[in-house]
C-alpha positions in Angstrom: -16.2 1.2 19.1 -13.1 0.9 17.0 -9.6 0.5 18.5 -8.9 4.1 17.4 -11.8 5.3 19.4 -10.7 3.3 22.4 -7.2 4.7 22.3 -8.5 8.3 22.1 -11.0 7.7 24.9 -8.4 6.4 27.3 -6.0 9.1 26.3 -8.6 11.8 27.1 -9.1 10.2 30.5 -5.3 10.2 31.1 -5.0 13.8 30.2 -7.8 14.7 32.6 -6.0 12.8 35.3 -2.3 13.6 34.7 -2.3 16.6 32.4 -0.6 17.0 29.0 2.8 15.9 30.5 1.3 12.5 31.5 3.1 13.0 34.9 6.5 13.0 33.2 9.1 15.6 34.3 9.3 17.8 31.2 11.8 20.7 31.0 10.3 24.2 31.4 12.2 25.1 28.2 13.7 23.2 25.3 17.3 22.2 25.9 18.1 21.1 22.3 19.0 23.4 19.4 16.4 24.6 16.9 14.3 21.8 15.4 15.9 19.7 12.7 13.9 19.7 9.4 11.8 16.5 9.1 12.6 14.4 6.0 13.9 17.3 3.9 15.0 14.8 1.2 14.3 11.1 0.4 14.9 9.0 3.5 13.5 6.5 6.0 11.8 7.2 9.4 12.6 4.4 11.8 10.5 3.8 14.8 11.1 3.3 18.5 8.1 1.1 19.3 7.6 -1.3 22.2 4.1 -2.7 21.4 1.0 -2.1 19.2 -2.7 -3.0 19.5 -2.5 -5.4 16.6 0.8 -7.2 17.4 0.9 -6.9 21.2 4.5 -6.8 22.6 7.0 -6.1 19.9 10.1 -5.1 21.8 9.0 -4.5 25.4 12.6 -4.4 26.8 13.7 -2.0 24.1 16.3 0.6 25.1 15.1 3.8 23.4 18.5 5.5 23.4 20.5 2.5 22.2 17.9 1.8 19.5 18.0 5.4 18.3 21.8 5.2 18.1 21.5 2.1 15.9 19.0 3.8 13.7 21.2 6.9 13.3 24.1 4.6 12.3 21.8 2.9 9.8 21.2 6.2 8.0 17.7 7.1 9.3 16.5 10.5 8.1 14.3 10.7 11.2 13.4 8.6 14.2 9.7 8.2 15.3 9.1 7.7 19.0 5.8 6.2 20.2 4.7 8.1 23.3 1.3 6.6 23.8 1.3 4.4 26.9 -1.8 2.2 27.0 -1.5 0.4 23.7 2.1 1.2 22.6 3.8 1.2 26.0 5.7 4.4 25.1 6.3 7.6 27.0 7.7 11.1 26.9 10.7 9.7 28.7 11.5 7.6 25.6 11.2 10.8 23.5 13.7 12.7 25.6 16.1 9.7 25.7 16.0 9.5 21.9 16.6 13.2 21.5 19.7 13.0 23.8 20.9 9.9 21.9 20.8 11.4 18.4 22.5 14.6 19.6 25.3 12.5 21.1 25.6 10.5 18.0 25.9 13.6 15.8 28.5 15.1 18.1 30.6 12.0 18.0 30.3 11.4 14.3 31.6 14.6 12.6 29.8 15.3 9.4 26.9 13.0 10.1 23.4 14.5 9.9 21.4 14.4 13.1 18.1 12.6 12.4 15.0 14.6 13.2 12.9 13.2 16.0 9.1 12.8 15.7 6.7 12.5 18.5 4.2 9.9 17.3 1.0 9.9 19.4 -2.7 10.6 19.2 -2.3 14.3 19.9 -5.5 16.2 20.5 -4.7 19.8 21.5 -2.2 22.6 20.7 -0.8 22.4 24.2 0.6 19.0 23.3 2.7 20.5 20.5 4.4 22.7 23.2 5.0 19.7 25.4 6.7 17.9 22.5 8.8 20.9 21.7 10.0 21.2 25.3 10.8 17.5 25.4 13.0 17.9 22.3 10.9 16.8 19.3 11.4 18.3 15.9 8.1 17.1 14.5 4.7 15.9 15.8 2.2 13.5 14.3 -1.2 15.1 13.7 -3.9 12.5 12.7 -6.3 14.4 10.5 -9.3 12.1 11.2 -9.0 12.8 14.9 -9.0 16.6 14.7 -11.5 19.2 13.6 -10.0 21.4 10.9 -9.7 24.4 13.1 -7.9 22.4 15.8 -5.6 20.9 13.2 -4.8 24.4 11.8 -4.0 25.7 15.3 -1.7 22.8 16.0 0.0 23.2 12.6 0.4 26.9 13.1 2.0 26.3 16.5 4.4 23.9 14.9 5.4 26.6 12.4 5.8 29.2 15.2 8.2 26.9 17.0 10.1 25.9 13.9 8.7 22.3 14.0 7.1 20.2 11.4 3.5 19.1 11.4 3.4 15.5 10.1 -0.2 15.3 9.0 -1.5 11.8 8.6 -4.3 11.4 6.0 -6.4 8.5 4.8 -9.9 9.7 3.9 -11.1 12.3 1.4 -12.3 14.4 4.4 -8.7 14.4 5.6 -7.4 15.8 2.4 -10.0 18.6 2.6 -8.6 19.5 6.0 -5.1 19.4 4.6 -6.1 21.9 1.9 -7.5 24.2 4.5 -4.2 24.0 6.5 -1.9 24.3 3.5 -3.5 27.6 2.5 -2.5 29.1 5.8 0.8 27.3 6.9 4.0 27.4 4.9 4.8 24.1 3.2 8.3 24.1 4.9 6.5 23.1 8.1 4.2 20.5 6.6 4.9 16.8 5.8 2.1 14.5 4.9 1.8 10.8 5.6 -0.6 8.0 4.5 -0.8 4.9 6.6 -1.1 1.6 4.7 -2.6 0.1 7.8 -6.2 1.0 8.5 -6.3 1.7 12.3 -10.0 0.7 12.4 -9.3 -3.0 11.7 -5.5 -3.2 11.2 -5.8 -4.4 7.6 -2.9 -3.4 5.3 -3.1 -2.2 1.7 0.1 -1.1 0.1 -1.8 0.7 -2.6 -3.8 3.0 -0.3 -0.8 5.5 0.1 -0.2 5.4 -3.7 -3.9 6.2 -4.4 -3.8 9.2 -2.1 -0.7 10.8 -3.7 -2.4 12.8 -6.4 -5.1 14.0 -4.0 -2.5 15.2 -1.6 -0.5 16.9 -4.3 -3.6 18.8 -5.5 -4.4 19.9 -1.9 -0.9 21.0 -0.9 1.2 21.4 -4.1 3.2 19.1 -6.3 6.3 19.4 -4.2 4.7 18.4 -0.9 6.6 15.8 1.0 4.7 12.6 1.5 5.6 9.6 3.8 4.6 6.0 3.2 3.6 4.7 6.6 3.5 1.1 7.9 3.2 -2.3 6.2 6.9 -2.6 5.1 8.8 -5.5 6.6 11.3 -6.6 4.0 13.9 -4.9 1.6 11.8 -5.9 -1.3 8.7 -4.2 0.1 10.8 -1.1 0.9 12.0 -1.0 -2.7 8.4 -1.2 -3.9 7.4 1.8 -1.7 10.5 3.7 -2.7 9.6 3.3 -6.4 6.2 4.8 -6.0 7.4 8.4 -5.6 7.3 8.9 -1.8 9.7 11.3 0.0 9.9 9.0 3.0 9.0 5.6 4.4 8.1 5.1 8.1 9.1 1.7 9.4 7.5 0.5 12.7 7.4 -3.1 13.6 10.1 -4.3 11.1 12.7 -1.9 12.5 11.7 -2.3 16.2 11.8 -6.1 16.1 15.1 -6.3 14.3 17.1 -3.0 14.4 20.1 -4.7 12.7 18.0 -5.0 9.5 17.3 -1.2 9.5 20.2 -0.4 7.2 19.1 -2.8 4.5 15.6 -1.4 4.6 16.8 2.2 4.5 19.1 1.4 1.6 16.4 -0.4 -0.4 14.0 2.5 0.0 16.4 5.3 -0.7 18.0 3.7 -3.8 14.7 2.6 -5.3 13.6 4.1 -8.6 10.3 4.1 -10.5 10.0 1.0 -12.7 7.4 -0.2 -15.2 6.2 -2.4 -12.3 5.7 0.5 -9.8 4.3 2.7 -12.5 1.7 0.1 -13.4 0.5 -0.2 -9.8 0.5 3.6 -9.4 -1.9 3.8 -12.3 -4.1 1.1 -10.8 -4.1 2.7 -7.3 -5.1 6.1 -8.9 -8.0 4.5 -10.6 -9.2 2.9 -7.4 -8.9 6.2 -5.5 -10.2 8.6 -8.2 -13.0 6.7 -10.0 -16.5 5.7 -9.0 -15.9 2.1 -10.2 -18.3 -0.8 -10.3 -17.6 -3.4 -7.8 -16.0 -5.8 -8.3 -13.6 -5.2 -11.1 -13.6 -7.9 -13.7 -10.8 -9.8 -15.5 -11.9 -11.9 -18.5 -9.3 -14.6 -19.0 -8.5 -17.2 -21.6 -9.0 -15.0 -24.7 -7.7 -16.6 -27.9 -9.3 -14.7 -30.8 -10.1 -11.1 -31.9 -13.9 -11.7 -32.0 -13.9 -12.4 -28.3 -11.4 -9.6 -27.6 -13.6 -7.1 -29.3 -16.7 -8.3 -27.4 -14.9 -8.0 -24.1 -13.6 -4.5 -25.0 -17.3 -3.4 -25.2 -17.9 -4.5 -21.6 -16.6 -2.9 -18.3 -13.8 -5.5 -18.0 -10.6 -3.9 -16.4 -8.3 -6.7 -17.5 -8.1 -9.0 -20.5 -6.1 -12.2 -19.9 -4.1 -14.2 -22.5 -2.6 -17.6 -21.6 0.8 -18.4 -22.9 1.1 -22.1 -22.3 1.3 -24.7 -25.1 -0.5 -27.4 -23.0 -3.5 -25.2 -22.5 -6.5 -25.3 -24.8 -6.6 -21.5 -24.3 -3.1 -20.9 -25.5 -2.9 -17.7 -27.5 -0.9 -16.6 -30.5 1.2 -13.4 -30.0 -0.4 -11.9 -33.2 -3.8 -11.8 -31.4 -2.3 -9.9 -28.5 -0.6 -7.4 -30.8 -3.8 -6.8 -32.6 -5.6 -6.4 -29.3 -3.1 -3.8 -28.3 -3.5 -1.9 -31.5 -7.3 -1.8 -31.1 -7.0 -0.7 -27.5 -4.5 2.0 -28.4 -6.9 3.4 -31.0 -9.8 3.3 -28.5 -7.8 5.1 -25.9 -6.6 7.8 -28.3 -10.2 8.6 -29.2 -11.4 9.0 -25.6 -11.7 12.5 -24.3 -10.9 13.9 -20.8 -8.2 13.2 -18.3 -9.8 10.5 -16.2 -7.5 8.0 -14.6 -9.8 5.3 -15.9 -8.6 6.2 -19.4 -5.5 4.1 -18.7 -7.6 0.9 -18.6 -8.4 -1.9 -19.5 -5.1 -3.7 -19.3 -3.8 -6.7 -21.2 -2.4 -9.5 -19.0 -0.1 -12.4 -20.1 -0.5 -15.5 -18.0 2.6 -17.8 -17.7 3.2 -21.0 -15.7 6.9 -21.6 -16.6 9.3 -18.7 -17.2 11.6 -21.0 -19.2 9.0 -22.1 -21.8 9.0 -20.6 -25.3 5.5 -19.3 -24.8 6.4 -17.5 -21.5 9.5 -16.0 -23.1 7.2 -14.6 -25.8 4.9 -13.1 -23.1 7.9 -11.6 -21.3 9.1 -10.0 -24.5 5.7 -8.5 -25.2 5.7 -7.1 -21.7 9.1 -5.5 -22.2 7.7 -3.9 -25.4 4.6 -2.6 -23.6 2.2 -4.8 -25.6 1.3 -6.6 -22.4 0.6 -4.4 -19.4 1.0 -7.1 -16.7 2.5 -10.6 -16.4 0.4 -13.0 -14.3 2.7 -15.5 -12.5 0.4 -18.5 -12.3 1.6 -21.1 -9.8 4.6 -21.7 -7.6 7.0 -22.6 -10.4 6.5 -19.3 -12.3 6.7 -17.3 -9.0 10.0 -18.9 -7.9 11.5 -18.5 -11.4 10.5 -14.9 -11.7 11.6 -13.7 -8.3 15.0 -15.5 -8.7 15.7 -13.7 -11.9 16.7 -10.0 -11.2 16.4 -9.0 -14.8 12.6 -9.7 -14.7 11.9 -7.8 -11.5 11.0 -4.5 -13.1 8.3 -5.9 -15.4 4.7 -5.2 -14.2 3.5 -8.4 -12.5 1.3 -10.1 -9.9 1.3 -13.6 -8.6 -1.4 -16.3 -8.3 -1.6 -18.6 -5.3 -3.6 -21.8 -5.7 -5.5 -22.3 -2.5 -6.7 -25.7 -1.4 -5.8 -25.7 2.3 -4.8 -23.4 5.2 -1.1 -24.1 4.4 -1.5 -22.3 1.1 -2.4 -19.1 2.9 1.2 -18.9 4.2 2.4 -18.6 0.6 0.1 -15.6 0.1 1.5 -14.1 3.3 5.1 -14.5 2.0 4.2 -12.7 -1.2 2.6 -9.9 0.7 5.6 -9.5 2.9 7.9 -9.0 -0.1 5.7 -6.1 -1.2 3.3 -7.7 -3.7 0.3 -5.3 -3.7 -2.2 -7.7 -5.1 -2.3 -11.5 -5.3 -4.9 -13.5 -7.2 -6.2 -16.7 -5.5 -7.4 -19.6 -7.6 -8.6 -23.1 -7.0 -6.8 -26.4 -7.7 -8.6 -29.4 -9.3 -7.1 -32.7 -10.4 -3.6 -31.2 -10.5 -4.8 -28.3 -12.8 -4.1 -24.8 -11.5 -6.4 -22.7 -13.6 -9.5 -22.6 -15.8 -11.0 -25.6 -13.8 -14.4 -24.1 -13.0 -13.8 -25.1 -9.4 -14.3 -22.8 -6.4 -12.0 -22.3 -3.4 -13.6 -23.3 -0.1 -15.6 -20.5 1.4 -13.8 -20.8 4.7 -10.4 -20.2 3.1 -11.7 -17.2 1.1 -13.1 -15.7 4.3 -9.7 -16.0 6.0 -7.8 -14.4 3.1 -10.2 -11.5 2.7 -9.3 -10.4 6.3 -5.7 -10.1 5.3 -5.8 -8.3 1.9 -8.0 -6.9 -0.8 -9.5 -10.0 -2.5 -8.7 -10.9 -6.1 -10.7 -14.1 -6.7 -10.7 -16.7 -9.5 -12.1 -20.2 -9.7 -15.6 -21.2 -10.7 -17.1 -17.7 -11.1 -20.2 -17.8 -13.4 -23.1 -15.5 -14.3 -25.2 -17.7 -12.0 -23.1 -17.5 -8.9 -21.3 -14.1 -9.3 -23.9 -12.1 -7.3 -23.7 -14.5 -4.3 -19.9 -14.4 -4.5 -19.9 -10.6 -4.5 -22.3 -10.4 -1.6 -20.5 -13.0 0.5 -16.9 -12.0 0.0 -16.9 -8.4 -1.5 -13.9 -9.1 -3.8 -12.1 -6.2 -5.4 -11.7 -8.2 -8.6 -13.2 -11.4 -10.0 -11.4 -13.4 -12.7 -13.6 -15.3 -15.0 -12.6 -17.8 -17.7 -14.5 -21.0 -18.2 -17.6 -19.5 -16.6 -18.3 -17.4 -19.8 -17.2 -20.0 -22.4 -19.0 -22.1 -24.9 -15.8 -24.2 -25.2 -12.2 -23.8 -23.9 -10.8 -20.7 -25.7 -14.1 -19.6 -27.2 -16.3 -17.1 -25.3 -20.1 -17.3 -25.1 -21.3 -13.7 -25.7 -24.6 -14.3 -24.0 -22.8 -15.5 -20.9 -20.6 -12.5 -21.1 -23.6 -10.2 -21.2 -25.2 -12.1 -18.3 -22.1 -11.8 -16.2 -22.0 -8.0 -16.4 -25.7 -7.7 -16.1 -25.6 -9.5 -12.7 -22.8 -7.2 -11.6 -24.7 -4.0 -12.7 -27.0 -3.9 -9.6 -24.0 -3.6 -7.3 -22.9 -0.5 -9.3 -26.3 1.0 -9.0 -26.3 0.6 -5.2 -23.0 2.3 -4.7 
């Protein structure tokens, strides 16, 4: 039984024992004015949250009213109140306290907009919408995966009748089908959608899951549908990344609850964010993952130095082609090769038919280890021109230099963490917190940080795969790729020396053998 199933089972038992009010004293009629529109324009939803199943106590002594006042002052578009008691330690009393606090704030701050108030819970029946309305809520969370489509429709219709907003949380394709059913029957004014970056089954977080769902939601409920990015944001950098992906709103839970004083910075970063080449590149990647029946894992072939090898790789299913810009590397590439690769790839793309998201791939990646080197500056210039699709920041030096240079931040990029001990996992965690959606892990050998043919210890890989989607480099060969795939289920494998006849020169038979050993996994999907 998943934690989501446990929560629902206990909640059903509580409803049977206490009723839909959970033994709270709820007014017979709503005392507040008509419901406030929920995230009518771009803004942040800050959460009153005491605890969670994954984190335990977050702010057990939290004063719901005082916290709501702080959030209103920080510019929150809405305030979400956890009312589930067993795992989140919330209540309908908190909801009523927050409603009173935001009304008082609006009255005392002339010209200030009153934040909408969301009841966030695992609601199961239309009667719970009425309870939320009477308690003062302007919107209610409806988790699509918990509700049959007819029940979801009845609850959304009741929201519309009361002037409330149905905040429909989606994650699976079946959820989107339910949304389409509801959207045909309920006015869009009363529907807002949300996608949780946290999977409630195992609490893993993937910042690209909401991005991948965006086009599906827009097809189901219209291009102008409001969509909220939920969970997984803890820093202003991560808030800016989410804000640049095209979401109407961002829901902040733990980050705001633990440190309400940081709320204003998080709100500002989200609201002021714009789409950049970086966020656009990751949107494209997320759409491919969500829309296409892709082979698993994806493959990056790295260390390309000549057009013969580039052309051979372009005939495979590789999703990324890697070019190393480092004078000390035997795989150092000349910029002319990369420009020619781009020209060939552009012609191939133009000749393809259809509107598949996959048409945007493969991508060309420039690998740098020192942002100040002449070779790295060449790679960065090629990225600005659009010749390179991504910059790979390989090693701590490149990462530190890149993130300390604001002018580079908008370039499409991802980082590499070299992993040789548990201490290195903390570096990966730090990058995830700042909103890096994918991080490649690679081995270290003899002071070398790439192309070594060495594998990361299996115990370390196992720890990392529980935290994030796995991008794995280091010692992958045609001989061991199948075992690596079965043991770790990586989203992407990065192969360099494993398919070479010599550094910088690919072995075409090894290339064929690599993709042949991956092919059975595609057939099984």
